[in-house]
PDB file as gemmi writes it, atoms N, CA and C in Angstrom:
CRYST1    1.000    1.000    1.000  90.00  90.00  90.00 P 1                      
ATOM      1  N   THR A   1      -1.930  15.708  -3.498  1.00  0.00           N  
ATOM      2  CA  THR A   1      -3.306  16.121  -3.691  1.00  0.00           C  
ATOM      3  C   THR A   1      -3.972  15.271  -4.762  1.00  0.00           C  
ATOM      4  N   GLU A   2      -3.266  15.043  -5.865  1.00  0.00           N  
ATOM      5  CA  GLU A   2      -3.834  14.238  -6.944  1.00  0.00           C  
ATOM      6  C   GLU A   2      -4.080  12.798  -6.493  1.00  0.00           C  
ATOM      7  N   ALA A   3      -3.137  12.227  -5.756  1.00  0.00           N  
ATOM      8  CA  ALA A   3      -3.314  10.856  -5.257  1.00  0.00           C  
ATOM      9  C   ALA A   3      -4.508  10.789  -4.321  1.00  0.00           C  
ATOM     10  N   GLN A   4      -4.653  11.757  -3.462  1.00  0.00           N  
ATOM     11  CA  GLN A   4      -5.779  11.785  -2.531  1.00  0.00           C  
ATOM     12  C   GLN A   4      -7.105  11.817  -3.281  1.00  0.00           C  
ATOM     13  N   LYS A   5      -7.179  12.588  -4.331  1.00  0.00           N  
ATOM     14  CA  LYS A   5      -8.409  12.664  -5.139  1.00  0.00           C  
ATOM     15  C   LYS A   5      -8.733  11.311  -5.759  1.00  0.00           C  
ATOM     16  N   ARG A   6      -7.710  10.624  -6.278  1.00  0.00           N  
ATOM     17  CA  ARG A   6      -7.949   9.314  -6.905  1.00  0.00           C  
ATOM     18  C   ARG A   6      -8.387   8.279  -5.882  1.00  0.00           C  
ATOM     19  N   VAL A   7      -7.792   8.320  -4.684  1.00  0.00           N  
ATOM     20  CA  VAL A   7      -8.195   7.389  -3.620  1.00  0.00           C  
ATOM     21  C   VAL A   7      -9.630   7.673  -3.191  1.00  0.00           C  
ATOM     22  N   GLU A   8      -9.954   8.934  -2.972  1.00  0.00           N  
ATOM     23  CA  GLU A   8     -11.303   9.306  -2.548  1.00  0.00           C  
ATOM     24  C   GLU A   8     -12.355   8.961  -3.589  1.00  0.00           C  
ATOM     25  N   ALA A   9     -11.988   9.005  -4.868  1.00  0.00           N  
ATOM     26  CA  ALA A   9     -12.913   8.674  -5.953  1.00  0.00           C  
ATOM     27  C   ALA A   9     -13.052   7.168  -6.168  1.00  0.00           C  
ATOM     28  N   GLY A  10     -12.261   6.376  -5.432  1.00  0.00           N  
ATOM     29  CA  GLY A  10     -12.316   4.927  -5.577  1.00  0.00           C  
ATOM     30  C   GLY A  10     -11.552   4.406  -6.771  1.00  0.00           C  
ATOM     31  N   GLN A  11     -10.717   5.244  -7.383  1.00  0.00           N  
ATOM     32  CA  GLN A  11      -9.939   4.848  -8.548  1.00  0.00           C  
ATOM     33  C   GLN A  11      -8.606   4.219  -8.158  1.00  0.00           C  
ATOM     34  N   ALA A  12      -8.144   4.521  -6.957  1.00  0.00           N  
ATOM     35  CA  ALA A  12      -6.816   4.066  -6.522  1.00  0.00           C  
ATOM     36  C   ALA A  12      -6.866   3.616  -5.067  1.00  0.00           C  
ATOM     37  N   ILE A  13      -5.865   2.829  -4.695  1.00  0.00           N  
ATOM     38  CA  ILE A  13      -5.725   2.350  -3.314  1.00  0.00           C  
ATOM     39  C   ILE A  13      -4.341   2.748  -2.823  1.00  0.00           C  
ATOM     40  N   LEU A  14      -4.293   3.355  -1.657  1.00  0.00           N  
ATOM     41  CA  LEU A  14      -3.035   3.746  -1.037  1.00  0.00           C  
ATOM     42  C   LEU A  14      -2.495   2.560  -0.245  1.00  0.00           C  
ATOM     43  N   VAL A  15      -1.221   2.220  -0.466  1.00  0.00           N  
ATOM     44  CA  VAL A  15      -0.614   1.058   0.188  1.00  0.00           C  
ATOM     45  C   VAL A  15       0.682   1.463   0.882  1.00  0.00           C  
ATOM     46  N   ASP A  16       0.765   1.206   2.172  1.00  0.00           N  
ATOM     47  CA  ASP A  16       1.972   1.435   2.959  1.00  0.00           C  
ATOM     48  C   ASP A  16       2.783   0.151   2.918  1.00  0.00           C  
ATOM     49  N   VAL A  17       3.963   0.182   2.274  1.00  0.00           N  
ATOM     50  CA  VAL A  17       4.774  -1.027   2.116  1.00  0.00           C  
ATOM     51  C   VAL A  17       5.875  -1.151   3.166  1.00  0.00           C  
ATOM     52  N   ARG A  18       5.837  -0.309   4.202  1.00  0.00           N  
ATOM     53  CA  ARG A  18       6.821  -0.431   5.275  1.00  0.00           C  
ATOM     54  C   ARG A  18       6.550  -1.696   6.080  1.00  0.00           C  
ATOM     55  N   GLU A  19       7.464  -2.043   6.944  1.00  0.00           N  
ATOM     56  CA  GLU A  19       7.311  -3.229   7.787  1.00  0.00           C  
ATOM     57  C   GLU A  19       6.449  -2.910   9.009  1.00  0.00           C  
ATOM     58  N   PRO A  20       5.794  -3.915   9.607  1.00  0.00           N  
ATOM     59  CA  PRO A  20       4.879  -3.685  10.723  1.00  0.00           C  
ATOM     60  C   PRO A  20       5.440  -2.819  11.856  1.00  0.00           C  
ATOM     61  N   ALA A  21       6.693  -2.983  12.223  1.00  0.00           N  
ATOM     62  CA  ALA A  21       7.264  -2.167  13.302  1.00  0.00           C  
ATOM     63  C   ALA A  21       7.259  -0.690  12.935  1.00  0.00           C  
ATOM     64  N   GLU A  22       7.365  -0.376  11.656  1.00  0.00           N  
ATOM     65  CA  GLU A  22       7.377   1.010  11.205  1.00  0.00           C  
ATOM     66  C   GLU A  22       5.990   1.642  11.228  1.00  0.00           C  
ATOM     67  N   TRP A  23       4.953   0.839  11.179  1.00  0.00           N  
ATOM     68  CA  TRP A  23       3.597   1.374  11.168  1.00  0.00           C  
ATOM     69  C   TRP A  23       3.270   2.095  12.471  1.00  0.00           C  
ATOM     70  N   GLN A  24       4.000   1.760  13.528  1.00  0.00           N  
ATOM     71  CA  GLN A  24       3.790   2.431  14.813  1.00  0.00           C  
ATOM     72  C   GLN A  24       4.170   3.896  14.733  1.00  0.00           C  
ATOM     73  N   GLU A  25       4.962   4.278  13.731  1.00  0.00           N  
ATOM     74  CA  GLU A  25       5.351   5.672  13.535  1.00  0.00           C  
ATOM     75  C   GLU A  25       4.201   6.501  12.971  1.00  0.00           C  
ATOM     76  N   GLY A  26       3.142   5.829  12.533  1.00  0.00           N  
ATOM     77  CA  GLY A  26       1.986   6.494  11.942  1.00  0.00           C  
ATOM     78  C   GLY A  26       1.749   5.999  10.536  1.00  0.00           C  
ATOM     79  N   VAL A  27       0.493   6.017  10.145  1.00  0.00           N  
ATOM     80  CA  VAL A  27       0.086   5.532   8.833  1.00  0.00           C  
ATOM     81  C   VAL A  27      -0.847   6.563   8.218  1.00  0.00           C  
ATOM     82  N   ALA A  28      -0.687   6.804   6.929  1.00  0.00           N  
ATOM     83  CA  ALA A  28      -1.571   7.725   6.220  1.00  0.00           C  
ATOM     84  C   ALA A  28      -2.912   7.028   5.971  1.00  0.00           C  
ATOM     85  N   ALA A  29      -3.953   7.505   6.592  1.00  0.00           N  
ATOM     86  CA  ALA A  29      -5.281   6.925   6.376  1.00  0.00           C  
ATOM     87  C   ALA A  29      -5.746   7.303   4.979  1.00  0.00           C  
ATOM     88  N   PRO A  30      -6.380   6.435   4.290  1.00  0.00           N  
ATOM     89  CA  PRO A  30      -6.860   5.094   4.577  1.00  0.00           C  
ATOM     90  C   PRO A  30      -5.973   4.016   3.962  1.00  0.00           C  
ATOM     91  N   ALA A  31      -4.705   4.043   4.217  1.00  0.00           N  
ATOM     92  CA  ALA A  31      -3.766   3.122   3.586  1.00  0.00           C  
ATOM     93  C   ALA A  31      -3.974   1.675   4.017  1.00  0.00           C  
ATOM     94  N   GLU A  32      -3.756   0.775   3.054  1.00  0.00           N  
ATOM     95  CA  GLU A  32      -3.680  -0.654   3.338  1.00  0.00           C  
ATOM     96  C   GLU A  32      -2.277  -0.914   3.863  1.00  0.00           C  
ATOM     97  N   LEU A  33      -2.134  -1.791   4.824  1.00  0.00           N  
ATOM     98  CA  LEU A  33      -0.835  -2.103   5.410  1.00  0.00           C  
ATOM     99  C   LEU A  33      -0.347  -3.439   4.869  1.00  0.00           C  
ATOM    100  N   LEU A  34       0.550  -3.370   3.901  1.00  0.00           N  
ATOM    101  CA  LEU A  34       1.049  -4.574   3.229  1.00  0.00           C  
ATOM    102  C   LEU A  34       2.561  -4.463   3.078  1.00  0.00           C  
ATOM    103  N   PRO A  35       3.327  -5.150   3.927  1.00  0.00           N  
ATOM    104  CA  PRO A  35       4.782  -5.025   3.869  1.00  0.00           C  
ATOM    105  C   PRO A  35       5.370  -5.550   2.560  1.00  0.00           C  
ATOM    106  N   LEU A  36       6.378  -4.853   2.084  1.00  0.00           N  
ATOM    107  CA  LEU A  36       7.063  -5.268   0.868  1.00  0.00           C  
ATOM    108  C   LEU A  36       7.679  -6.652   1.027  1.00  0.00           C  
ATOM    109  N   SER A  37       8.122  -6.983   2.231  1.00  0.00           N  
ATOM    110  CA  SER A  37       8.717  -8.308   2.459  1.00  0.00           C  
ATOM    111  C   SER A  37       7.721  -9.421   2.152  1.00  0.00           C  
ATOM    112  N   ASP A  38       6.438  -9.189   2.387  1.00  0.00           N  
ATOM    113  CA  ASP A  38       5.423 -10.190   2.070  1.00  0.00           C  
ATOM    114  C   ASP A  38       5.245 -10.313   0.557  1.00  0.00           C  
ATOM    115  N   LEU A  39       5.299  -9.193  -0.157  1.00  0.00           N  
ATOM    116  CA  LEU A  39       5.186  -9.227  -1.612  1.00  0.00           C  
ATOM    117  C   LEU A  39       6.346  -9.999  -2.219  1.00  0.00           C  
ATOM    118  N   ARG A  40       7.520  -9.832  -1.645  1.00  0.00           N  
ATOM    119  CA  ARG A  40       8.711 -10.528  -2.144  1.00  0.00           C  
ATOM    120  C   ARG A  40       8.791 -11.966  -1.629  1.00  0.00           C  
ATOM    121  N   GLY A  41       7.960 -12.302  -0.645  1.00  0.00           N  
ATOM    122  CA  GLY A  41       7.989 -13.629  -0.038  1.00  0.00           C  
ATOM    123  C   GLY A  41       6.820 -14.483  -0.473  1.00  0.00           C  
ATOM    124  N   ASP A  42       6.069 -14.988   0.513  1.00  0.00           N  
ATOM    125  CA  ASP A  42       4.991 -15.924   0.212  1.00  0.00           C  
ATOM    126  C   ASP A  42       3.670 -15.271  -0.166  1.00  0.00           C  
ATOM    127  N   ARG A  43       3.584 -13.967  -0.092  1.00  0.00           N  
ATOM    128  CA  ARG A  43       2.394 -13.188  -0.472  1.00  0.00           C  
ATOM    129  C   ARG A  43       1.154 -13.594   0.307  1.00  0.00           C  
ATOM    130  N   ALA A  44       1.338 -13.890   1.578  1.00  0.00           N  
ATOM    131  CA  ALA A  44       0.214 -14.266   2.429  1.00  0.00           C  
ATOM    132  C   ALA A  44      -0.829 -13.151   2.490  1.00  0.00           C  
ATOM    133  N   LYS A  45      -0.375 -11.918   2.549  1.00  0.00           N  
ATOM    134  CA  LYS A  45      -1.297 -10.778   2.603  1.00  0.00           C  
ATOM    135  C   LYS A  45      -1.535 -10.183   1.217  1.00  0.00           C  
ATOM    136  N   TRP A  46      -0.499 -10.095   0.426  1.00  0.00           N  
ATOM    137  CA  TRP A  46      -0.589  -9.460  -0.885  1.00  0.00           C  
ATOM    138  C   TRP A  46      -1.457 -10.244  -1.863  1.00  0.00           C  
ATOM    139  N   GLY A  47      -1.435 -11.560  -1.800  1.00  0.00           N  
ATOM    140  CA  GLY A  47      -2.173 -12.372  -2.773  1.00  0.00           C  
ATOM    141  C   GLY A  47      -3.653 -12.023  -2.823  1.00  0.00           C  
ATOM    142  N   ALA A  48      -4.312 -12.089  -1.697  1.00  0.00           N  
ATOM    143  CA  ALA A  48      -5.745 -11.775  -1.640  1.00  0.00           C  
ATOM    144  C   ALA A  48      -6.005 -10.311  -1.969  1.00  0.00           C  
ATOM    145  N   PHE A  49      -5.138  -9.431  -1.480  1.00  0.00           N  
ATOM    146  CA  PHE A  49      -5.303  -8.007  -1.749  1.00  0.00           C  
ATOM    147  C   PHE A  49      -5.262  -7.727  -3.249  1.00  0.00           C  
ATOM    148  N   LEU A  50      -4.294  -8.298  -3.950  1.00  0.00           N  
ATOM    149  CA  LEU A  50      -4.173  -8.053  -5.385  1.00  0.00           C  
ATOM    150  C   LEU A  50      -5.392  -8.554  -6.148  1.00  0.00           C  
ATOM    151  N   GLU A  51      -5.973  -9.650  -5.717  1.00  0.00           N  
ATOM    152  CA  GLU A  51      -7.201 -10.145  -6.349  1.00  0.00           C  
ATOM    153  C   GLU A  51      -8.333  -9.136  -6.185  1.00  0.00           C  
ATOM    154  N   GLN A  52      -8.471  -8.581  -4.996  1.00  0.00           N  
ATOM    155  CA  GLN A  52      -9.544  -7.622  -4.710  1.00  0.00           C  
ATOM    156  C   GLN A  52      -9.299  -6.265  -5.365  1.00  0.00           C  
ATOM    157  N   ALA A  53      -8.056  -5.934  -5.626  1.00  0.00           N  
ATOM    158  CA  ALA A  53      -7.704  -4.609  -6.149  1.00  0.00           C  
ATOM    159  C   ALA A  53      -7.643  -4.564  -7.678  1.00  0.00           C  
ATOM    160  N   LYS A  54      -7.997  -5.619  -8.340  1.00  0.00           N  
ATOM    161  CA  LYS A  54      -7.915  -5.653  -9.802  1.00  0.00           C  
ATOM    162  C   LYS A  54      -8.656  -4.456 -10.397  1.00  0.00           C  
ATOM    163  N   GLY A  55      -7.992  -3.814 -11.356  1.00  0.00           N  
ATOM    164  CA  GLY A  55      -8.597  -2.688 -12.047  1.00  0.00           C  
ATOM    165  C   GLY A  55      -8.382  -1.342 -11.376  1.00  0.00           C  
ATOM    166  N   LYS A  56      -7.764  -1.352 -10.209  1.00  0.00           N  
ATOM    167  CA  LYS A  56      -7.508  -0.097  -9.502  1.00  0.00           C  
ATOM    168  C   LYS A  56      -6.019   0.221  -9.517  1.00  0.00           C  
ATOM    169  N   GLU A  57      -5.719   1.493  -9.527  1.00  0.00           N  
ATOM    170  CA  GLU A  57      -4.340   1.944  -9.439  1.00  0.00           C  
ATOM    171  C   GLU A  57      -3.852   1.751  -8.012  1.00  0.00           C  
ATOM    172  N   LEU A  58      -2.622   1.286  -7.851  1.00  0.00           N  
ATOM    173  CA  LEU A  58      -2.027   1.149  -6.528  1.00  0.00           C  
ATOM    174  C   LEU A  58      -1.012   2.266  -6.342  1.00  0.00           C  
ATOM    175  N   ILE A  59      -1.167   3.027  -5.273  1.00  0.00           N  
ATOM    176  CA  ILE A  59      -0.242   4.095  -4.932  1.00  0.00           C  
ATOM    177  C   ILE A  59       0.521   3.634  -3.700  1.00  0.00           C  
ATOM    178  N   LEU A  60       1.794   3.316  -3.886  1.00  0.00           N  
ATOM    179  CA  LEU A  60       2.615   2.770  -2.808  1.00  0.00           C  
ATOM    180  C   LEU A  60       3.422   3.870  -2.141  1.00  0.00           C  
ATOM    181  N   TYR A  61       3.611   3.724  -0.817  1.00  0.00           N  
ATOM    182  CA  TYR A  61       4.512   4.642  -0.129  1.00  0.00           C  
ATOM    183  C   TYR A  61       5.255   3.922   0.976  1.00  0.00           C  
ATOM    184  N   CYS A  62       6.417   4.497   1.325  1.00  0.00           N  
ATOM    185  CA  CYS A  62       7.248   3.996   2.410  1.00  0.00           C  
ATOM    186  C   CYS A  62       7.905   5.200   3.076  1.00  0.00           C  
ATOM    187  N   ARG A  63       8.875   4.964   3.891  1.00  0.00           N  
ATOM    188  CA  ARG A  63       9.513   6.066   4.617  1.00  0.00           C  
ATOM    189  C   ARG A  63      10.347   6.963   3.698  1.00  0.00           C  
ATOM    190  N   SER A  64      11.167   6.362   2.842  1.00  0.00           N  
ATOM    191  CA  SER A  64      12.079   7.162   2.035  1.00  0.00           C  
ATOM    192  C   SER A  64      11.779   7.167   0.533  1.00  0.00           C  
ATOM    193  N   GLY A  65      10.928   6.265   0.081  1.00  0.00           N  
ATOM    194  CA  GLY A  65      10.634   6.154  -1.338  1.00  0.00           C  
ATOM    195  C   GLY A  65      11.394   5.043  -2.038  1.00  0.00           C  
ATOM    196  N   ASN A  66      12.374   4.432  -1.365  1.00  0.00           N  
ATOM    197  CA  ASN A  66      13.142   3.360  -1.996  1.00  0.00           C  
ATOM    198  C   ASN A  66      12.305   2.108  -2.208  1.00  0.00           C  
ATOM    199  N   ARG A  67      11.633   1.648  -1.185  1.00  0.00           N  
ATOM    200  CA  ARG A  67      10.835   0.422  -1.297  1.00  0.00           C  
ATOM    201  C   ARG A  67       9.607   0.624  -2.173  1.00  0.00           C  
ATOM    202  N   SER A  68       8.968   1.760  -2.048  1.00  0.00           N  
ATOM    203  CA  SER A  68       7.760   1.990  -2.836  1.00  0.00           C  
ATOM    204  C   SER A  68       8.084   2.210  -4.309  1.00  0.00           C  
ATOM    205  N   GLY A  69       9.318   2.595  -4.609  1.00  0.00           N  
ATOM    206  CA  GLY A  69       9.733   2.777  -6.007  1.00  0.00           C  
ATOM    207  C   GLY A  69       9.729   1.469  -6.737  1.00  0.00           C  
TER     208      GLY A  69                                                      
END                                                                             
C-alpha cells in the first residue's frame, strides 16, 4: 500500500526486474520492464531509464524477491 501511494504521487517508480519470458505471467501496472540481466550487462535499457529516473525512488520486484533484493 505504501509503495503504491509513492508511485501514484510520482515519488517512486515500480520496476519489474524479471526476464522478458517471465513478464508473460503478468506485470504489476504501471511497472517499468527492465530485466536484471541488462543491469548487470550492457545496460542497453537501464542506462537511459536511470538518467530519466534521477531523484526518484526505485521500487524493484521480481518473482521471489531474490533478484529485486
